[in-house]
C-alpha positions as CSV (number, residue, x, y, z in Angstrom):
1,M,0.0,0.0,0.0
2,M,2.8,2.3,0.9
3,Q,4.5,1.7,-2.5
4,K,1.3,2.5,-4.4
5,L,0.9,5.7,-2.4
6,S,4.5,6.7,-3.0
7,L,4.1,6.0,-6.7
8,L,0.8,8.0,-6.9
9,F,2.5,10.9,-5.1
10,S,5.5,10.8,-7.5
11,L,3.2,10.7,-10.5
12,V,1.2,13.7,-9.2
13,A,4.4,15.6,-8.5
14,L,5.7,14.9,-12.0
15,I,2.5,16.2,-13.5
16,F,2.6,19.4,-11.5
17,L,6.3,19.9,-12.3
18,G,5.6,19.3,-16.0
19,A,2.8,21.9,-15.9
20,C,5.2,24.4,-14.3
21,G,7.8,24.0,-17.1
22,A,8.7,26.9,-19.3
23,T,6.4,27.4,-22.2
24,T,8.0,27.6,-25.6
25,T,7.0,30.6,-27.5
26,M,7.4,30.9,-31.2
27,V,9.7,33.8,-32.1
28,S,8.7,35.2,-35.4
29,A,11.3,36.6,-37.7
30,P,11.0,40.2,-38.8
31,P,9.5,40.6,-42.3
32,Q,12.0,41.0,-45.1
33,F,11.9,43.2,-48.1
34,E,11.4,41.3,-51.4
35,A,11.8,43.4,-54.5
36,D,10.4,40.6,-56.6
37,S,7.0,41.1,-55.0
38,Y,6.6,44.4,-57.0
39,Q,5.5,44.4,-60.6
40,P,8.1,46.2,-62.8
41,L,7.2,49.3,-64.8
42,R,8.8,49.4,-68.3
43,M,10.1,52.9,-68.4
44,N,10.8,54.7,-71.7
45,A,14.5,55.2,-70.9
46,R,17.8,53.6,-71.8
47,R,19.3,53.9,-68.4
48,M,18.5,54.9,-64.8
49,E,20.8,56.7,-62.3
50,I,20.1,56.5,-58.6
51,I,21.5,59.3,-56.5
52,E,21.6,58.8,-52.8
53,N,21.6,62.3,-51.2
54,W,20.7,61.1,-47.7
55,Q,23.1,60.0,-45.0
56,M,21.3,58.6,-42.0
57,P,22.4,60.3,-38.8
58,I,23.6,58.0,-36.0
59,E,22.3,59.9,-33.0
60,A,18.8,59.7,-31.6
61,P,16.0,59.7,-32.7
62,Y,17.4,58.0,-35.8
63,I,17.5,54.2,-35.7
64,G,18.2,53.3,-39.4
65,Y,21.1,51.1,-38.2
66,L,18.6,48.7,-36.7
67,A,17.1,47.9,-40.2
68,N,18.7,45.2,-42.2
69,P,19.0,46.2,-45.0
70,A,19.3,49.9,-44.4
71,P,16.3,52.1,-45.5
72,S,18.2,53.7,-48.4
73,N,19.3,50.3,-49.7
74,V,15.6,49.1,-49.6
75,V,14.6,52.1,-51.7
76,I,17.5,51.5,-54.2
77,D,16.4,47.8,-54.5
78,W,12.8,48.8,-55.0
79,A,13.7,51.3,-57.7
80,S,16.2,49.0,-59.4
81,H,13.4,46.4,-59.7
82,V,10.4,48.5,-60.4
83,L,11.7,51.4,-62.5
84,M,13.0,49.2,-65.3
85,P,14.6,51.0,-68.3
86,A,13.1,49.3,-71.4
87,G,14.8,51.2,-74.2
88,G,14.4,54.5,-75.9
89,S,16.7,57.5,-75.7
90,G,15.4,58.8,-72.3
91,E,17.1,58.9,-69.0
92,L,15.7,58.4,-65.5
93,V,17.2,59.9,-62.4
94,L,16.0,58.9,-58.9
95,D,17.3,61.3,-56.3
96,I,16.7,59.9,-52.8
97,S,16.6,62.9,-50.4
98,R,15.5,61.0,-47.3
99,A,15.2,57.3,-46.2
100,S,15.0,57.5,-42.4
101,L,13.8,55.5,-39.5
102,T,13.1,57.2,-36.2
103,R,12.1,56.1,-32.7
104,T,10.2,58.7,-30.6
105,K,9.3,58.2,-27.0
106,L,5.5,58.6,-26.3
107,A,4.1,60.5,-23.3
108,R,2.9,58.3,-20.5
109,S,-0.4,58.8,-18.9
110,A,-0.3,59.9,-15.3
111,G,-2.0,58.1,-12.5
112,L,-2.0,54.8,-10.8
113,N,-3.5,53.0,-13.7
114,S,-0.4,53.7,-15.8
115,L,1.7,51.6,-13.3
116,I,-0.2,48.4,-14.0
117,T,-1.0,48.7,-17.7
118,D,1.3,48.0,-20.6
119,E,1.2,51.4,-22.4
120,Q,2.6,52.3,-25.8
121,E,6.2,53.4,-25.2
122,S,7.6,54.4,-28.6
123,K,6.6,55.4,-32.1
124,I,8.7,53.9,-34.9
125,E,8.4,56.0,-38.1
126,A,9.8,55.3,-41.6
127,H,10.0,58.4,-43.9
128,I,11.0,58.2,-47.5
129,E,11.4,61.2,-49.9
130,A,12.7,61.0,-53.5
131,R,12.4,62.8,-56.8
132,L,12.0,60.9,-60.0
133,I,13.1,62.9,-63.1
134,W,12.5,61.6,-66.7
135,L,14.2,63.3,-69.6
136,Q,13.4,62.2,-73.2
137,P,15.4,64.2,-75.8
138,V,13.5,62.7,-78.7
139,G,10.1,64.5,-78.8
140,G,11.1,66.8,-76.0
141,F,9.2,64.9,-73.3
142,Q,10.0,65.2,-69.7
143,G,8.5,64.7,-66.3
144,M,9.3,65.1,-62.6
145,I,7.6,63.3,-59.7
146,E,8.0,64.2,-56.0
147,L,7.6,61.1,-53.9
148,S,7.0,61.1,-50.2
149,A,5.9,58.2,-48.0
150,R,5.5,57.9,-44.2
151,H,4.4,55.1,-42.0
152,S,4.6,54.7,-38.2
153,V,3.8,51.9,-35.7
154,T,3.9,52.0,-31.9
155,I,5.4,49.4,-29.6
156,P,4.4,48.7,-26.0
157,E,6.7,49.1,-22.9
158,S,7.1,45.3,-22.7
159,S,8.5,44.9,-26.2
160,T,11.3,42.5,-26.7
161,A,14.3,43.2,-29.0
162,N,12.7,40.9,-31.6
163,E,9.4,42.8,-31.4
164,L,11.3,46.1,-31.9
165,D,13.0,44.6,-35.0
166,I,9.6,43.5,-36.3
167,A,8.2,47.0,-35.8
168,V,11.1,48.6,-37.5
169,Q,10.8,46.3,-40.6
170,E,7.0,46.7,-40.7
171,A,7.2,50.5,-40.7
172,L,9.9,50.5,-43.4
173,L,8.1,48.0,-45.6
174,A,4.7,49.8,-45.3
175,A,6.5,53.1,-46.3
176,V,8.0,51.4,-49.4
177,N,4.5,50.0,-50.2
178,L,3.1,53.6,-50.0
179,L,6.0,54.8,-52.1
180,D,5.3,52.2,-54.8
181,T,1.6,53.0,-54.9
182,Q,2.3,56.7,-55.2
183,A,5.0,56.2,-57.9
184,R,2.6,54.1,-60.0
185,E,-0.2,56.7,-59.7
186,E,2.1,59.6,-60.7
187,V,3.8,57.7,-63.5
188,A,0.4,56.9,-65.0
189,K,-0.2,60.7,-65.3
190,I,2.8,61.4,-67.5
191,P,2.4,60.6,-71.2
192,N,5.0,58.4,-72.9
193,I,7.0,57.7,-69.7
194,T,6.3,54.0,-70.0
195,V,6.4,51.6,-72.9
196,P,4.1,48.6,-73.6
């Protein structure tokens, strides 16, 4: 009888210890930029030049160094894949004047409730500005498009480093999506800038 009681006690103890074990959580990887997911535009140009006129500051609130790849590299990859020269005598110039990521602390609410709740701690914002210039000497066509895209996300106080990386990538990718949409809308307004 004593053996059965001891065995039962051991079994119950193992069940309780097993239930107290650490739970495994799935750590999701930050989303990655994929230029192939964007449909190319066949531009009426023989070549494209990309000018990077933006140097990301290293001091706060700039956090572009957290993104992999860097924001300006994402814009360059997007442009290289989407704005595809397809012949003709024209030239395209993409002048990137801003490709930044910033992290801004948000104000906390006052009071006792703020001590026990998980409030939004920071705002992560991606901001892209560029100018697309198209010059076509044959026929005297030309066009200039000012592109600007911003997107922000907030993260709570309890965010892990992985959650911060995810928020940084989400903000950057959403800004590139906005840039892509705006570029397509503006390119459609300029006659002869694309070829069939």
